[in-house]
LOTOR-466139 format. One record per residue (C-alpha): chain; x, y, z; residue number from 0. Coordinates in Angstrom, 2 decimals, padded with zeros to 5 digits. Layout:
{"A" {X Y Z} NUM} ...
# end
This chain:
{"A" {000.09 000.02 -000.01} 0} {"A" {002.74 002.54 000.63} 1} {"A" {004.30 001.82 -002.43} 2} {"A" {001.26 002.39 -004.31} 3} {"A" {000.58 005.36 -002.31} 4} {"A" {004.29 006.37 -003.24} 5} {"A" {003.63 006.24 -006.91} 6} {"A" {000.16 007.92 -006.89} 7} {"A" {001.79 010.88 -005.21} 8} {"A" {004.50 010.98 -007.75} 9} {"A" {002.22 011.58 -010.42} 10} {"A" {003.41 015.49 -011.65} 11} {"A" {-000.11 016.76 -011.87} 12} {"A" {001.03 020.34 -012.66} 13} {"A" {004.00 018.71 -015.06} 14} {"A" {001.56 016.35 -017.30} 15} {"A" {-001.10 019.28 -017.37} 16} {"A" {001.17 021.94 -018.64} 17} {"A" {003.01 019.48 -021.47} 18} {"A" {-000.22 018.08 -022.54} 19} {"A" {-002.63 021.05 -022.74} 20} {"A" {-000.37 024.10 -022.84} 21} {"A" {002.92 022.73 -024.29} 22} {"A" {004.74 023.94 -021.57} 23} {"A" {007.09 022.61 -018.62} 24} {"A" {006.06 024.66 -015.77} 25} {"A" {009.49 023.64 -014.12} 26} {"A" {010.92 026.17 -016.55} 27} {"A" {008.84 029.39 -015.84} 28} {"A" {007.85 031.33 -012.21} 29} {"A" {009.33 029.78 -009.16} 30} {"A" {010.27 026.52 -011.10} 31} {"A" {008.26 024.57 -008.79} 32} {"A" {006.00 021.56 -010.53} 33} {"A" {003.29 022.50 -007.62} 34} {"A" {-000.02 024.09 -007.46} 35} {"A" {000.84 027.74 -006.88} 36} {"A" {003.31 027.61 -009.89} 37} {"A" {000.75 025.84 -011.81} 38} {"A" {-001.73 028.76 -011.46} 39} {"A" {000.92 031.30 -011.73} 40} {"A" {002.08 030.11 -015.37} 41} {"A" {-000.84 028.40 -016.58} 42} {"A" {-003.74 030.34 -015.30} 43} {"A" {-006.84 029.74 -012.87} 44} {"A" {-008.35 026.91 -014.78} 45} {"A" {-004.95 024.73 -014.95} 46} {"A" {-004.14 025.52 -011.29} 47} {"A" {-007.53 024.14 -010.05} 48} {"A" {-007.63 021.33 -011.89} 49} {"A" {-003.93 020.65 -010.64} 50} {"A" {-005.08 021.48 -007.11} 51} {"A" {-007.71 018.76 -007.40} 52} {"A" {-005.48 016.14 -008.86} 53} {"A" {-002.99 016.88 -005.94} 54} {"A" {-005.63 016.58 -003.14} 55} {"A" {-007.21 013.65 -004.87} 56} {"A" {-003.40 011.88 -004.47} 57} {"A" {-003.64 012.08 -000.90} 58} {"A" {-007.10 011.01 -000.42} 59} {"A" {-007.15 008.28 -002.33} 60} {"A" {-003.29 007.14 -001.09} 61} {"A" {-004.83 007.72 002.50} 62} {"A" {-008.11 005.42 001.58} 63} {"A" {-006.13 002.55 000.86} 64} {"A" {-006.01 000.82 004.04} 65} {"A" {-010.17 001.12 004.00} 66} {"A" {-009.94 -000.50 000.47} 67} {"A" {-007.77 -003.12 001.35} 68} {"A" {-009.61 -003.76 005.06} 69} {"A" {-006.34 -002.95 006.68} 70} {"A" {-005.56 -001.94 010.14} 71} {"A" {-002.77 000.24 009.17} 72} {"A" {-003.61 004.05 010.02} 73} {"A" {-004.37 005.44 006.87} 74} {"A" {-002.24 008.40 007.58} 75} {"A" {001.15 006.14 007.56} 76} {"A" {000.13 005.26 004.03} 77} {"A" {-000.91 008.99 003.30} 78} {"A" {002.91 009.50 004.05} 79} {"A" {003.65 007.47 000.91} 80} {"A" {001.68 009.87 -001.27} 81} {"A" {003.34 013.21 000.45} 82} {"A" {006.78 011.66 -000.35} 83} {"A" {005.92 011.03 -003.76} 84} {"A" {004.62 014.33 -004.41} 85} {"A" {007.68 015.72 -003.24} 86} {"A" {010.41 013.43 -004.79} 87} {"A" {008.20 011.96 -007.86} 88} {"A" {009.85 009.15 -010.06} 89} {"A" {007.86 009.86 -013.04} 90} {"A" {009.72 013.77 -012.79} 91} {"A" {013.31 013.19 -011.81} 92} {"A" {012.43 013.13 -008.21} 93} {"A" {011.62 017.14 -008.34} 94} {"A" {008.04 017.62 -007.15} 95} {"A" {006.08 020.32 -005.15} 96} {"A" {005.90 021.56 -001.75} 97} {"A" {003.17 018.69 -000.19} 98} {"A" {000.94 021.00 001.12} 99} {"A" {-002.11 019.89 -001.34} 100} {"A" {-001.24 016.49 -000.87} 101} {"A" {-000.81 016.61 002.60} 102} {"A" {-004.38 018.11 002.77} 103} {"A" {-005.70 015.26 000.95} 104} {"A" {-004.36 012.69 003.18} 105} {"A" {-006.09 014.88 006.14} 106} {"A" {-009.37 014.88 004.17} 107} {"A" {-009.63 010.90 003.83} 108} {"A" {-008.56 010.46 007.67} 109} {"A" {-010.37 013.38 009.28} 110} {"A" {-012.92 015.34 007.49} 111} {"A" {-013.95 017.70 010.40} 112} {"A" {-009.89 018.42 010.69} 113} {"A" {-009.42 018.98 007.29} 114} {"A" {-012.73 021.80 006.84} 115} {"A" {-011.06 023.47 009.81} 116} {"A" {-007.31 023.55 008.35} 117} {"A" {-008.84 024.44 004.96} 118} {"A" {-010.64 027.46 006.46} 119} {"A" {-007.79 028.70 008.51} 120} {"A" {-005.54 028.48 005.26} 121} {"A" {-008.41 030.55 003.30} 122} {"A" {-008.26 033.01 005.68} 123} {"A" {-004.47 033.32 005.75} 124} {"A" {-004.25 033.54 002.22} 125} {"A" {-006.92 036.74 002.33} 126} {"A" {-004.94 038.27 005.16} 127} {"A" {-001.16 037.75 003.75} 128} {"A" {-001.65 036.89 -000.21} 129} {"A" {001.19 034.68 000.07} 130} {"A" {000.41 031.08 -000.49} 131} {"A" {004.03 030.24 001.12} 132} {"A" {003.39 032.15 004.22} 133} {"A" {000.02 031.16 004.58} 134} {"A" {001.38 027.50 004.02} 135} {"A" {003.71 027.93 006.73} 136} {"A" {001.72 029.97 009.21} 137} {"A" {-000.73 027.37 008.88} 138} {"A" {001.40 024.56 009.79} 139} {"A" {002.33 026.46 012.83} 140} {"A" {-001.12 026.59 014.05} 141} {"A" {-002.32 023.16 012.59} 142} {"A" {000.16 021.09 014.12} 143} {"A" {-000.59 022.55 017.77} 144} {"A" {-004.31 022.22 017.07} 145} {"A" {-003.91 018.56 016.28} 146} {"A" {-003.54 017.85 020.06} 147} {"A" {-007.50 018.62 020.50} 148} {"A" {-007.95 014.90 018.94} 149} {"A" {-006.05 012.92 021.41} 150} {"A" {-004.59 011.04 018.23} 151} {"A" {-000.76 010.71 018.73} 152} {"A" {-000.02 009.68 015.33} 153} {"A" {-001.95 012.50 013.76} 154} {"A" {-000.04 014.78 016.24} 155} {"A" {003.11 013.30 015.40} 156} {"A" {002.72 013.28 011.44} 157} {"A" {001.68 017.02 011.98} 158} {"A" {004.63 018.15 013.61} 159} {"A" {007.10 016.34 011.29} 160} {"A" {005.27 018.01 008.20} 161} {"A" {005.22 021.28 010.18} 162} {"A" {008.82 021.30 009.85} 163} {"A" {009.17 019.28 006.53} 164} {"A" {006.79 022.08 005.05} 165} {"A" {008.78 024.72 006.54} 166} {"A" {012.13 023.71 005.05} 167} {"A" {010.49 022.89 001.59} 168} {"A" {009.40 026.97 001.51} 169} {"A" {013.22 027.97 002.43} 170} {"A" {013.57 029.65 -000.95} 171} {"A" {010.24 031.66 -000.25} 172} {"A" {011.54 032.38 002.97} 173} {"A" {014.13 034.35 001.64} 174} {"A" {012.12 035.99 -001.07} 175} {"A" {009.62 036.84 001.91} 176} {"A" {012.57 038.63 003.80} 177} {"A" {013.52 040.33 000.47} 178} {"A" {009.92 041.50 -000.08} 179} {"A" {010.19 039.71 -003.33} 180} {"A" {007.91 037.03 -002.96} 181} {"A" {004.43 036.77 -005.15} 182} {"A" {001.40 037.68 -004.00} 183} {"A" {-001.96 036.41 -005.47} 184} {"A" {-004.33 038.68 -007.09} 185} {"A" {-006.86 039.16 -004.11} 186} {"A" {-007.20 039.72 -000.88} 187} {"A" {-006.45 042.14 002.22} 188} {"A" {-004.88 045.52 000.49} 189} {"A" {-005.17 044.39 -003.27} 190} {"A" {-006.18 046.98 -005.53} 191} {"A" {-007.22 046.07 -008.75} 192} {"A" {-005.86 047.75 -011.74} 193} {"A" {-007.82 048.82 -014.85} 194} {"A" {-006.84 050.10 -017.80} 195} {"A" {-008.75 053.19 -019.10} 196} 
# end
């Protein structure tokens, strides 16, 4: 199941969508990342939304494998396979995304209530900061301790592992945030739409 989960996670959604429908390798544009955020930036809203859905689905399917196989193994452990696959995909030279969407998909299969809380928090942070990277890191900083409410040591352990892992994966973004050069989304608090006369 872990191997299947890894292979699911290794599907490079952004790369394949870009090459198949837009004749672009998104790793050669924008931030050079193959994840959802760079897909939005390079290919637009429709492609970005499709890739987001696919990346979430990878985690959800992976974490659902123990249910399909009637196994007692904790779904989060299998879901880790998809998260690793998304980050280090065998189908894309082991250069993948930052694991946020696939981690969310894993959580959706395991604890839908907690997923909804985390999703609402993430959307709120994006509105306030207008930066997906900063929202991801701040979100994990809140989400990990919040997991203690569920008294689930596997959930909490993996949440704190992902806190450090996702923060590390955003090390380049942290530099850009400090330099004031990090990309911002075209909406949210303080955003002013410019119009051409």
